[in-house]
PLY file of the C-alpha trace (Angstrom):
ply
format ascii 1.0
element vertex 83
property float x
property float y
property float z
element edge 82
property int vertex1
property int vertex2
end_header
2.66 10.35 -23.12
-0.14 8.59 -21.23
2.27 5.77 -20.33
4.60 8.26 -18.71
1.74 9.70 -16.66
0.78 6.26 -15.38
4.42 5.48 -14.63
4.90 8.79 -12.81
1.70 8.21 -10.82
2.83 4.71 -9.87
6.27 5.90 -8.76
4.79 8.77 -6.73
2.32 6.45 -5.03
5.04 3.89 -4.33
7.40 6.47 -2.83
4.57 7.80 -0.66
3.34 4.41 0.49
6.65 2.67 1.21
7.36 4.61 4.43
3.75 4.13 5.56
3.92 0.39 4.94
7.22 0.20 6.81
5.67 2.09 9.73
2.69 -0.29 9.69
5.09 -3.26 9.93
6.99 -1.52 12.73
3.76 -0.90 14.64
2.79 -4.54 14.23
6.09 -5.57 15.86
5.69 -2.99 18.63
2.17 -4.15 19.42
3.51 -7.67 19.92
6.08 -6.40 22.43
5.09 -7.32 25.98
6.44 -4.04 27.37
3.94 -2.07 25.28
1.03 -3.85 26.94
2.23 -2.52 30.29
1.55 1.05 29.14
-2.17 1.28 28.27
-1.91 4.82 26.85
0.97 3.88 24.53
-0.84 0.69 23.54
-3.94 2.71 22.66
-1.92 5.24 20.66
-0.01 2.58 18.72
-3.15 0.54 18.06
-4.93 3.62 16.69
-2.05 4.45 14.35
-1.79 0.80 13.28
-5.51 0.74 12.47
-5.34 3.99 10.49
-2.36 2.80 8.46
-4.08 -0.54 7.98
-6.82 1.18 5.99
-4.22 2.85 3.76
-2.38 -0.46 3.35
-5.58 -2.24 2.30
-6.39 0.46 -0.25
-2.85 0.39 -1.65
-2.93 -3.41 -1.95
-6.26 -3.13 -3.78
-4.80 -0.58 -6.21
-1.75 -2.79 -6.82
-3.95 -5.86 -7.45
-6.06 -3.85 -9.88
-2.93 -2.67 -11.70
-1.77 -6.28 -12.03
-5.20 -7.33 -13.32
-5.19 -4.53 -15.90
-1.69 -5.43 -17.04
-2.77 -9.06 -17.49
-5.78 -7.94 -19.52
-3.61 -5.74 -21.73
-1.36 -8.70 -22.46
-4.30 -10.96 -23.31
-6.09 -8.45 -25.58
-5.29 -8.63 -29.28
-3.19 -5.70 -30.42
-5.05 -3.19 -32.59
-3.47 -2.41 -35.93
-3.98 0.47 -38.33
-4.51 -1.51 -41.53
0 1
1 2
2 3
3 4
4 5
5 6
6 7
7 8
8 9
9 10
10 11
11 12
12 13
13 14
14 15
15 16
16 17
17 18
18 19
19 20
20 21
21 22
22 23
23 24
24 25
25 26
26 27
27 28
28 29
29 30
30 31
31 32
32 33
33 34
34 35
35 36
36 37
37 38
38 39
39 40
40 41
41 42
42 43
43 44
44 45
45 46
46 47
47 48
48 49
49 50
50 51
51 52
52 53
53 54
54 55
55 56
56 57
57 58
58 59
59 60
60 61
61 62
62 63
63 64
64 65
65 66
66 67
67 68
68 69
69 70
70 71
71 72
72 73
73 74
74 75
75 76
76 77
77 78
78 79
79 80
80 81
81 82
């Protein structure tokens, strides 16, 4: 049952984060667009959103790296038996 909970958590986090990560990538492209630099207010707004999503992206990447590390540890640990 615990495995299902972890799986459900992972899927919920992934489905929540994917649109945010896509928006972060979109903002990165927009901020590189020369026309955006001609509109200081839009530039400020996009940069603020990019920065805010950047924090979420960093946290998500940290969680994913930790999950990978834990999975590697589980593989390397000897399996417990009930003998």
